[in-house]
C-alpha angles and dihedrals in degrees: 000000000000124000120198119194140170101264150328097290094069096044099080092050096049091047090051093054088074096231090131134219133087121312115210124184116220096225105197134105098212097178089063120069137354122345098173124194122232102034128108127243094269094051092046092053089051090051093048094047093051091051095048092046091051088055089057100260095129141280115337091229094054093046092048087050094052091050092046089051091049094050093046091052090054092047093048091051090051093050091047093047093239117161112260119201120195117207108190135149134222101262129099095257091058099039094055089051090047095053089047092056094044092052088054092046091054110148095353097078103109094115097033117117132184141211106191110172129175090229132077114268096203091058095053124096120231092264091056091048093048090051090060092056096081090052096058113126135200113258108252127222093244090053088054090045093050092046092052091053091046093048090052090045093051093052095047123115090241137034095244093104097050090047093049088055092048091048092055117033144294101185095127085071101029097190093047100081095056090047095051091049089051088054093056091049087071090070113102113277125249107255100008105039091224123138114221094257091050092048092049089049092051092045092050088056089045089054093051108276104145103174133056088244095052089046089052095050091046092052090047090057090053093058124090089209108015110220108155123096121222096254096052091051088047087053089054089049092049091052090054091046098059133095136018093293096047124155098212132033142161118286082251092061097254131132116260117259122229115285128229134317086035089050146013108299097221093056095054100037090049090058117109113218137202138173119264120218087264091053091052091048095048091047089053092052091248096115137026122245092205091059093048110038122038111263116205113144142115134247101191107296093348116100104212113202133161166278088024106023113196093230133033134181115244104211090190093059100023091232139114115248132191121239089250093054100055108299089130128156130257123265093274 
């Protein structure tokens, strides 16, 4: 038996339930960095490994080798007709991993089962995890079909595929729809250029958060289904805190330094942060983050760059809009 789950934190608990089998964490933060369309699994591993290594998470060769071993273990299980049990939660982090795995399962899923709670596995004790075991269910063909459509849509160059799914139905995987919508909310906003995570971080500072840890906790509380780790939030904060037109800085008026794992944790977390004049203007919708601070990130397969990103998120209509259809900048 093979168990696949979202990360290392859930592994000891699943092992301690006594259900048996190998427990393998799916170590990749798919809501960060490139997910290019049109590449096979091997090339995608290489792309992901280079990105994660560039963020300070290790050597690219080691990261890629870990991903290859993970993928090969799943392929072997499917070939040998082992039971494969998927343990994945409701948040964006997990749902992207889930659809990637189900895309790989494709038509070989007769012995694949799933445990898909709306609670966080890493926070459960052994008894709570064991209680989920009797409720596991075979993965259905309609779930695999939906996952394959969603994985293709997430990796596309534009948001049309995701929005088509959201406008039809995603009931086969009940947590997928909210997760996909949350992914699109990371596009730069109409008017202010802020992704939702960035906006929540600036709002937290405006409301009195003064340390990176306080900003992280405040942004977690603003999420319906928290998915972002602290270091990824701090990376976003760092991006907003660089350059002459930065939106965030230390209370001493200096740019923010790089966060862990790019730097010593104590140096970054000890900083005290404040909004700049630009930050206050952007938060008020009077200026555009994309025009002020270099924008170079990915939302699935969409490479988001400034100062004129091709796609933005319209909070008023809850839809992605192209630059030519109203995704305009703020007044500054």
